N, C-alpha and C positions, 0 to 999 in steps of 0.2 A: 639481316646483319651480315657483314662481310667477315670472312675467316682468313687466317694466315696459317700456312703450314711451313715446316722446315723439313727438307728431305735429307736422306743419308748423304747425298752428294753435296750438301751444304747450301742448297738453293732455297730461297724464301719466295713463296707465292702468296698473293692476296687474291681471293676469288669470291664469287657469289655462290653460296652453297646451293641456291636454287638451280644453277646451271650445271652442277657437278653430277657426273654419272660414271659408272665403271663400264669399260668396253675392252674386251680382250685383255683382261688383267691390267688395265691402265686407268688411272683417274683422269677424266677429261672434263674440262670446264672453261668458262670465261675467266681469264686470270691475267695478272700482271706479275712479272718476275721482278722482285725488288733487288736491284743491284746497281753498283757504280763500278764499271769496268775501267781499270787503268791499264791502257796498252802502252808498253814501253818498247820502243824500237831504237836500234842503234843505227845512226846515219854516219856516212863518211863523206866529208867534203871532197868534191871531185878534184879541186886544184891543190889543196894543201894535204889531203890524206888524213886530216884529223878526224877523230870519231867523237860523237856526242850522242846523248840520249834525247829522243823525242818522246813526248808523252801526249797521248790523246785519251780523252775521257768519253765514255759512252754511258747513257742513262736510258731507262725505259721511256718509250715515247708513245706507245699505243697499248690498248687493251687487246690481248690475243683471244680471239673467239674460238671456243671448242678446241683448246690446245691440250696436249698430253702433259700432265703435271709430273706424275711419277706412278710407280706401282704401289698398290695399297700397303705392301709390307716395307716399302722404302720411306714411308711417312714416319718421321721421328717425333714430331711435336705438332700440335694443333691448338689454336686459341682464337678467340675473337680478335679481329683486327684492331689495332690501336687507332687513336685519332689521326696520327700522322699517316698510317697506312691507308686509312679510309680516305683521307684528303688526297693522297696520291692517286688512288684508284678512281675517285670521282673526277679529278682533274683530267687524267688521261682518257677516261671514258668520254669526257666532253671535248676532247682534243685540244686541251689547254696545256701549253708548255709548263714544265716544272719551274718553280722559282729558284733563285740563287740559294735561299735557305734550305729548300727541300733537297737540292743537289748536294749541299754540304752535309746534311743528315745522312743521305745515302752513302756518301764517301766515308763518313765516320762509322756507320753501323752495318753497311752491306757491301763492303769493299771486296772486289775480286781483282787480282793483279795478273796481267798476262805479260810474261817475260819474253824477250826476243828468243827466237829459235836458234839453236846452234847450227852453224853452217857445216 
Protein backbone atom coordinates (compact mmCIF):
# COMPACT_ATOMS: atom_id res chain seq x y z
CA UNK A 1 0.00 0.00 0.00
CA UNK A 2 1.25 3.46 -0.89
CA UNK A 3 1.98 6.07 1.77
CA UNK A 4 1.83 9.88 1.81
CA UNK A 5 4.03 12.13 3.93
CA UNK A 6 4.06 15.84 4.61
CA UNK A 7 7.42 17.47 5.35
CA UNK A 8 8.24 20.55 7.41
CA UNK A 9 8.91 22.35 4.12
CA UNK A 10 5.26 21.76 3.14
CA UNK A 11 5.99 19.13 0.50
CA UNK A 12 3.67 16.15 -0.02
CA UNK A 13 5.20 12.90 -1.31
CA UNK A 14 3.46 9.66 -2.30
CA UNK A 15 5.80 6.68 -2.17
CA UNK A 16 5.98 2.91 -2.04
CA UNK A 17 7.17 1.97 1.48
CA UNK A 18 8.90 -1.12 0.04
CA UNK A 19 11.40 1.21 -1.69
CA UNK A 20 11.99 3.48 1.32
CA UNK A 21 15.28 3.36 3.20
CA UNK A 22 17.43 5.72 5.21
CA UNK A 23 20.85 6.74 3.93
CA UNK A 24 23.08 9.38 5.52
CA UNK A 25 20.16 10.69 7.62
CA UNK A 26 17.87 11.08 4.57
CA UNK A 27 14.75 9.12 3.63
CA UNK A 28 15.24 7.78 0.10
CA UNK A 29 12.60 6.07 -2.04
CA UNK A 30 10.59 5.90 -5.24
CA UNK A 31 8.18 8.82 -4.97
CA UNK A 32 6.04 11.45 -6.63
CA UNK A 33 5.92 14.98 -5.27
CA UNK A 34 2.29 16.12 -5.26
CA UNK A 35 2.14 19.72 -6.36
CA UNK A 36 0.77 22.19 -8.83
CA UNK A 37 3.28 24.98 -9.32
CA UNK A 38 1.91 28.29 -10.53
CA UNK A 39 4.79 30.31 -12.02
CA UNK A 40 3.94 34.00 -12.31
CA UNK A 41 6.19 36.08 -14.55
CA UNK A 42 6.01 39.77 -15.40
CA UNK A 43 6.42 40.48 -19.10
CA UNK A 44 6.96 43.82 -20.77
CA UNK A 45 5.72 44.45 -24.29
CA UNK A 46 8.74 45.60 -26.31
CA UNK A 47 6.93 48.26 -28.38
CA UNK A 48 4.40 49.69 -25.92
CA UNK A 49 6.28 49.10 -22.65
CA UNK A 50 3.12 47.79 -21.00
CA UNK A 51 3.60 45.08 -18.40
CA UNK A 52 1.39 42.07 -17.79
CA UNK A 53 1.49 38.80 -15.90
CA UNK A 54 2.15 35.48 -17.57
CA UNK A 55 1.19 32.29 -15.77
CA UNK A 56 2.60 28.85 -16.44
CA UNK A 57 1.51 25.69 -14.59
CA UNK A 58 3.74 22.72 -13.78
CA UNK A 59 2.52 19.33 -12.55
CA UNK A 60 4.31 16.09 -11.64
CA UNK A 61 5.04 14.07 -14.75
CA UNK A 62 7.18 11.10 -13.68
CA UNK A 63 8.00 8.80 -10.81
CA UNK A 64 11.33 9.78 -9.25
CA UNK A 65 13.38 6.67 -8.50
CA UNK A 66 15.42 6.61 -5.30
CA UNK A 67 14.98 10.32 -4.63
CA UNK A 68 15.72 12.08 -1.33
CA UNK A 69 12.39 12.90 0.33
CA UNK A 70 13.43 14.51 3.62
CA UNK A 71 15.32 13.91 6.85
CA UNK A 72 13.48 11.61 9.28
CA UNK A 73 13.00 14.47 11.78
CA UNK A 74 11.46 16.68 9.06
CA UNK A 75 8.53 14.32 8.54
CA UNK A 76 5.45 16.06 10.00
CA UNK A 77 2.69 13.64 9.03
CA UNK A 78 2.35 10.19 7.47
CA UNK A 79 -0.76 8.29 6.36
CA UNK A 80 -1.92 5.73 3.80
CA UNK A 81 -2.34 7.34 0.38
CA UNK A 82 -5.86 8.38 -0.59
CA UNK A 83 -7.55 6.98 -3.70
CA UNK A 84 -6.65 10.16 -5.58
CA UNK A 85 -2.99 9.97 -4.53
CA UNK A 86 -2.82 6.30 -5.48
CA UNK A 87 -4.37 7.03 -8.89
CA UNK A 88 -1.82 9.79 -9.60
CA UNK A 89 1.05 7.52 -8.50
CA UNK A 90 -0.17 4.66 -10.68
CA UNK A 91 -0.74 6.86 -13.73
CA UNK A 92 2.66 8.50 -13.56
CA UNK A 93 4.33 5.14 -12.94
CA UNK A 94 2.70 3.94 -16.18
CA UNK A 95 3.81 7.17 -17.91
CA UNK A 96 0.21 8.23 -18.52
CA UNK A 97 -0.44 12.01 -18.43
CA UNK A 98 -2.65 13.44 -15.70
CA UNK A 99 -6.26 14.21 -16.58
CA UNK A 100 -7.80 17.67 -16.50
CA UNK A 101 -9.70 16.72 -13.31
CA UNK A 102 -6.54 15.47 -11.61
CA UNK A 103 -4.72 18.70 -12.44
CA UNK A 104 -7.68 20.65 -10.99
CA UNK A 105 -7.43 18.69 -7.71
CA UNK A 106 -3.67 19.31 -7.57
CA UNK A 107 -4.31 23.06 -8.06
CA UNK A 108 -6.92 23.13 -5.29
CA UNK A 109 -5.10 20.95 -2.72
CA UNK A 110 -1.37 21.06 -3.50
CA UNK A 111 -0.81 24.58 -4.85
CA UNK A 112 2.59 26.23 -4.72
CA UNK A 113 2.97 29.75 -6.13
CA UNK A 114 6.27 31.06 -7.53
CA UNK A 115 6.29 34.85 -7.71
CA UNK A 116 8.51 36.92 -9.98
CA UNK A 117 11.93 37.78 -8.60
CA UNK A 118 12.63 41.42 -7.76
CA UNK A 119 15.02 43.03 -10.17
